[in-house]
C-alpha positions in Angstrom: 0.0 0.0 0.0 1.3 3.5 -0.9 0.7 6.7 1.0 1.1 10.3 -0.2 1.9 13.0 2.4 1.7 16.8 2.0 4.7 19.0 2.7 3.0 20.4 5.8 2.4 16.9 7.2 6.0 15.9 6.6 7.3 19.1 8.3 5.0 18.4 11.3 6.1 14.8 11.4 9.8 15.8 11.5 9.2 18.4 14.2 7.3 15.9 16.4 9.2 12.6 15.7 12.5 13.7 14.1 14.1 15.0 17.3 13.5 12.3 19.9 15.7 14.0 22.5 13.4 17.0 22.5 10.2 15.0 22.4 11.3 13.2 25.7 11.8 16.6 27.4 8.9 18.3 29.0 8.7 21.9 27.6 7.5 23.3 30.9 10.5 21.7 32.6 12.8 23.3 30.0 11.2 26.7 30.7 11.9 26.3 34.4 15.5 25.2 33.8 16.1 28.1 31.3 16.4 30.7 34.1 18.4 28.6 36.4 21.4 30.3 38.0 23.4 27.3 37.0 24.5 27.8 33.4 25.2 24.1 33.0 21.4 23.6 33.5 20.1 26.8 31.8 22.2 26.7 28.6 21.0 23.3 27.3 17.4 24.1 28.3 17.5 27.3 26.3 19.1 25.5 23.3 16.4 22.9 23.3 13.6 25.6 23.5 15.2 27.3 20.5 15.3 24.0 18.6 11.5 23.6 19.3 10.9 26.7 17.2 8.0 29.1 17.9 6.5 26.5 20.3 9.6 26.8 22.5 9.2 30.6 22.7 5.5 30.3 23.4 6.3 27.9 26.3 8.5 30.6 27.9 5.8 33.2 27.5 3.1 31.0 28.9 5.3 29.9 31.8 6.4 33.4 32.8 3.3 35.4 31.7 2.9 37.1 35.0 6.5 38.3 35.2 6.5 39.5 31.6 3.2 41.4 32.0 4.6 43.1 35.1 7.6 44.3 33.2 5.5 45.6 30.3 3.1 47.4 32.7 6.0 48.9 34.8 8.9 49.6 32.5 10.9 51.4 35.2 11.0 48.3 37.5 14.4 47.4 38.8 15.8 44.5 36.7 16.3 41.8 39.2 18.8 38.9 38.5 15.8 36.7 37.9 14.4 39.0 35.3 17.8 39.4 33.6 18.1 35.6 33.3 14.5 35.4 31.9 15.0 38.3 29.5 18.3 36.7 28.2 16.5 33.3 27.7 13.7 35.0 25.8 16.1 36.9 23.6 18.2 33.7 22.8 15.2 31.6 22.0 13.6 34.3 19.9 16.9 35.6 18.5 15.7 39.2 19.1 16.8 41.6 21.8 13.9 42.9 24.0 11.6 40.1 22.7 9.6 40.2 25.9 7.6 43.0 24.3 7.3 41.5 20.8 6.9 37.8 21.3 8.4 37.3 17.9 10.3 34.2 16.8 13.0 34.8 14.2 14.5 32.1 12.0 18.2 32.5 11.3 18.4 29.5 8.9 16.9 30.5 5.5 16.0 26.9 4.6 14.0 26.5 7.8 12.3 29.8 7.2 11.2 28.7 3.7 10.0 25.4 4.9 8.0 27.1 7.7 6.5 29.5 5.1 5.5 26.8 2.8 3.9 24.8 5.6 2.0 27.9 7.0 1.1 29.4 3.6 2.7 32.7 4.6 5.2 35.1 3.1 8.6 35.6 4.7 9.6 39.0 6.2 13.4 38.9 5.8 15.5 41.5 7.6 19.0 42.2 6.5 21.1 44.2 8.9 24.5 45.1 10.2 25.3 43.2 13.4 22.8 40.8 15.0 19.2 41.4 15.9 19.7 39.7 19.3 22.6 41.9 20.3 22.6 45.4 21.9 24.9 47.0 19.4 23.3 46.0 16.1 23.1 48.9 13.5 20.9 51.9 14.4 18.1 51.1 12.1 17.6 47.6 13.5 17.7 49.0 17.1 14.9 51.4 16.1 13.0 48.5 14.6 13.1 46.7 17.9 12.0 49.7 19.9 9.4 51.4 17.7 8.1 48.6 15.4 8.5 45.1 16.9 7.6 46.3 20.4 4.4 47.9 19.0 1.4 45.7 20.0 -0.4 46.0 16.6 2.8 45.6 14.6 4.0 42.5 16.5 0.5 40.9 16.2 0.6 41.5 12.4 4.1 40.0 12.1 3.2 36.9 14.2 -0.1 36.2 12.4 0.8 36.9 8.8 4.5 36.4 8.3 7.4 34.0 8.9 10.3 36.0 10.2 14.0 35.6 9.3 17.0 37.8 9.8 20.5 37.7 8.3 23.6 39.8 9.2 25.5 41.5 6.4 28.6 42.1 8.5 29.3 43.4 12.1 28.1 46.9 12.9 31.1 49.3 13.3 31.4 50.7 16.8 33.2 53.7 18.2 34.2 54.3 21.8 35.0 57.8 23.1 37.1 57.6 26.2 37.0 60.9 28.2 40.0 59.8 30.3 38.3 60.1 33.7 36.4 56.8 33.7 33.6 58.0 31.5 33.1 56.4 28.0 30.6 56.9 25.3 29.9 54.0 22.9 28.0 54.2 19.6 27.6 52.4 16.3 28.6 54.1 13.1 26.9 53.9 9.7 24.9 50.9 8.6 21.4 50.5 7.3 18.7 47.8 7.3 16.0 46.6 5.0 13.0 44.4 5.2 12.3 42.1 2.2 9.0 40.5 1.7 9.5 37.1 0.0 7.4 34.3 -1.2 7.8 30.9 0.4 10.5 30.0 -2.2 12.5 33.1 -1.2 11.7 35.2 -4.2 11.3 39.0 -3.8 7.8 40.5 -3.7 8.7 43.9 -2.3 11.0 45.6 0.2 10.9 48.4 2.8 14.3 50.2 3.0 15.2 51.8 6.3 12.9 52.9 9.1 9.1 53.5 8.8 6.6 54.7 11.3 4.4 52.0 12.8 1.2 52.9 10.9 3.1 53.2 7.6 4.9 50.0 8.2 1.7 48.1 8.9 -0.1 49.6 5.9 2.7 48.5 3.6 3.0 45.0 5.1 -0.8 44.4 4.8 -0.7 45.5 1.1 2.3 43.2 0.4 0.7 40.2 2.2 -2.4 40.8 0.1 -0.3 40.6 -3.0 1.2 37.4 -1.8 -2.2 35.9 -1.1 -3.9 37.1 -4.3 -1.1 36.8 -6.9 1.3 34.1 -5.9 0.6 30.4 -6.4 3.1 27.7 -5.4 2.9 26.2 -8.9 3.5 29.5 -10.6 7.2 29.5 -11.7 6.9 33.0 -13.2 6.4 34.8 -10.0 8.2 38.0 -10.8 6.8 38.3 -14.3 3.3 38.0 -12.8 4.2 40.8 -10.4 5.3 43.3 -12.9 2.0 45.2 -12.8 2.3 45.6 -9.1 5.7 47.5 -8.8 4.6 49.7 -11.7 1.3 50.5 -10.0 3.1 51.1 -6.7 5.7 53.3 -8.3 3.1 55.4 -10.0 1.1 55.7 -6.7 4.2 57.0 -4.9 4.9 59.5 -7.6 1.4 60.8 -7.3 1.5 60.9 -3.5 4.9 62.8 -3.5 3.6 65.2 -6.2 0.5 66.0 -4.1 2.5 66.3 -0.9 4.7 68.9 -2.5 1.6 70.8 -3.5 0.1 70.6 -0.1 3.2 72.2 1.5 3.1 75.1 -0.9 5.9 73.9 -3.1 6.0 75.0 -6.7 5.8 72.5 -9.5 7.4 73.9 -12.6 5.2 73.8 -15.7 6.2 71.3 -18.3 8.3 69.1 -16.0 5.6 66.4 -15.6 2.8 64.8 -17.5 -0.1 64.5 -15.1 -3.1 62.4 -15.8 -6.2 63.4 -13.7 -9.5 61.8 -12.9 -12.8 63.4 -13.7 -12.7 65.0 -10.3 -9.3 66.6 -11.1 -7.3 64.3 -8.9 -3.9 63.2 -10.3 -3.9 59.5 -11.1 -0.5 59.2 -12.9 2.7 61.2 -12.9 5.5 60.8 -15.5 8.6 62.9 -16.4 7.4 65.0 -19.3 10.3 64.9 -21.7 9.7 61.2 -22.4 5.9 61.1 -22.1 5.4 63.9 -24.6 6.8 62.0 -27.6 4.2 61.6 -30.2 5.0 57.9 -30.7 5.5 56.8 -27.1 7.0 53.3 -26.9 6.6 51.2 -23.9 10.3 51.8 -23.1 9.8 55.5 -23.2 6.8 55.3 -20.9 8.6 53.1 -18.5 11.6 55.4 -18.4 9.4 58.4 -17.8 7.7 56.7 -14.8 11.0 55.5 -13.3 12.7 58.9 -13.7 9.8 60.9 -12.3 11.1 60.3 -8.7 14.5 61.7 -9.5 12.8 64.8 -11.0 10.6 65.2 -8.0 13.7 64.9 -5.8 15.1 68.1 -7.3 12.0 69.9 -6.1 12.2 68.8 -2.5 14.7 70.7 -0.3 15.1 70.1 3.4 12.5 72.6 4.4 10.0 70.9 2.1 10.9 67.5 3.5 10.2 68.7 7.0 6.8 70.0 5.9 6.0 66.7 4.2 7.0 64.9 7.3 4.5 66.9 9.3 1.7 65.8 7.0 2.6 62.2 8.0 3.3 62.7 11.7 0.3 60.4 12.5 2.1 57.5 10.9 5.0 57.9 13.3 3.0 57.8 16.6 4.4 55.3 19.1 2.2 53.1 21.3 2.5 52.6 25.1 4.7 49.5 24.8 7.3 51.3 22.7 7.2 54.4 24.9 7.7 52.1 27.9 10.8 50.5 26.4 12.2 53.9 25.5 11.7 55.1 29.1 13.5 51.9 30.3 16.4 52.6 28.0 16.8 56.3 28.8 16.0 56.5 32.5 19.7 56.7 33.5 20.8 58.7 30.5 18.4 61.6 31.1 20.2 62.6 34.3 23.7 61.6 33.2 24.9 65.2 32.7 24.0 66.2 36.3 22.1 69.3 35.1 19.2 68.7 37.5 16.7 69.3 34.7 13.1 68.0 34.8 13.3 64.5 33.4 9.6 64.3 32.5 9.9 67.4 30.3 13.2 66.2 28.9 11.6 62.8 28.0 8.5 64.5 26.5 10.8 66.6 24.3 12.9 63.5 23.3 9.7 61.6 22.4 8.4 64.5 20.3 11.6 64.9 18.4 11.9 61.1 17.9 8.5 60.9 16.3 9.3 63.8 14.1 12.4 62.1 12.9 10.6 58.8 12.3 8.0 60.7 10.2 10.9 62.3 8.2 12.6 58.9 7.8 9.3 57.4 6.6 8.6 59.9 3.8 12.3 60.1 2.6 12.6 56.3 2.6 9.3 55.9 0.8 9.8 58.6 -1.8 13.6 58.5 -2.3 14.6 54.9 -1.7 11.4 52.8 -2.3 10.8 54.5 -5.6 14.3 53.6 -6.7 13.7 50.0 -5.7 10.5 49.8 -7.8 12.5 51.1 -10.8 14.9 48.2 -10.3 12.0 45.7 -10.0 10.8 46.9 -13.4 14.2 46.8 -15.2 16.6 44.4 -13.4 16.6 40.8 -14.6 17.8 39.7 -11.2 15.0 41.4 -9.3 13.6 38.1 -7.9 17.0 37.0 -6.4 17.2 38.4 -2.9 20.9 38.0 -2.5 21.7 39.7 -5.8 19.2 42.5 -5.1 20.5 42.9 -1.6 24.1 43.3 -2.9 22.9 46.1 -5.1 20.9 47.7 -2.3 23.9 48.0 0.0 26.2 49.2 -2.8 23.9 51.6 -4.6 21.0 52.5 -2.3 22.8 52.5 1.1 26.2 53.3 -0.3 28.0 50.8 1.9 29.2 48.2 -0.7 30.7 44.9 0.5 33.8 45.8 -1.5 34.6 48.5 1.0 35.8 46.9 4.3 35.8 50.3 6.1 32.3 51.3 5.1 33.4 54.7 3.9 34.9 55.6 7.3 38.5 55.5 6.1 40.1 57.1 3.0 43.8 56.5 2.2 44.1 59.9 0.6 43.2 61.8 3.8 46.0 62.6 6.2 45.3 62.0 9.9 48.7 62.6 11.5 48.3 59.1 13.1 50.7 56.2 12.6 49.3 53.9 9.9 46.3 56.3 9.5 45.0 55.1 12.8 44.1 51.7 11.4 44.3 48.5 13.5 43.7 45.3 11.5 43.7 43.1 14.6 
């Protein structure tokens, strides 16, 4: 007698029966051992919980629900040794720092992520970053992702329910330490950018979000991309990207229109003759293209495509810093942080706010910090969407390797983020600049 098994059944079978050592271990017992003061007991328990996948992380959250809820509700609680051990266990199992707020499980093996995506029928959200997501000093963007996106209750719910999560490190994040010579030190990361790719279950690119977005803008984009995955992509369809060509073209046009309208709303001047603007019966722009190409009497598809992809560059020349700030104000609502994110930021900044010994009012200082942060997030959102995302859509329409995430990512870091893998110093060192330091101040050890 012959039997046929689905891929999902086989994956479930392997998870349940393929690892007998784990199957014999009570998950609740592992959760208790995971926060033991004895590392010889805690380390293997944490490793086994990680190997159990999302179920292992869920076991930790269920076992310590009271302790986690208490920390979420009271972000300024003193971190006891017990909480430090629990927090470390959560971060190791989830592979994300401060995961007690997000509850997100991140795969770090791409093959496993694709297998989980196929079994669940979900797209993959793939993060590429400098450093590691489970470490304090990953690149700045990824740290902001943890504090203002993944910790957000609605964002984390969306990610858990609709995506399989995977991260991969490009290279270590460069760090600088300033030693004041009196025992005080200031440590920061330098340069580095991050990008979220949305992939189908075979790892092919659907879309990407470069850099930091506000929570509302991030969720809106992810919901749209997940809908594209559900509606357009079929496992048997081997021409995924070709089938998606109308999508990036439509999205690029929509961003061109939105940018054009935002410039108008802020009082910016749009020079006559620079753009061809199609409008609806109500007078609302529905399409924007760079005029020199669209005005040809015999407009080929190549000319039309070129006009659409060059429109963002033309719009960019009309958007100075003052205009960007005004556009960001139009989108400030998309950058508002929720209580969980604000609580994490309070926890992270409670000691730093009084570090200068000025005696200033910490509540007012924090309120000003939060306001400025949300303004900066709004500015990042519009600049990333209008300057970087539009360029990506142009590549999706013209690059034959657009569905290969590794090739696309190499181009992103080289041409979009301007930190190519070929430059080991990430633009921080130039041999033709004199520093009056032996060897230019380089230490290759």
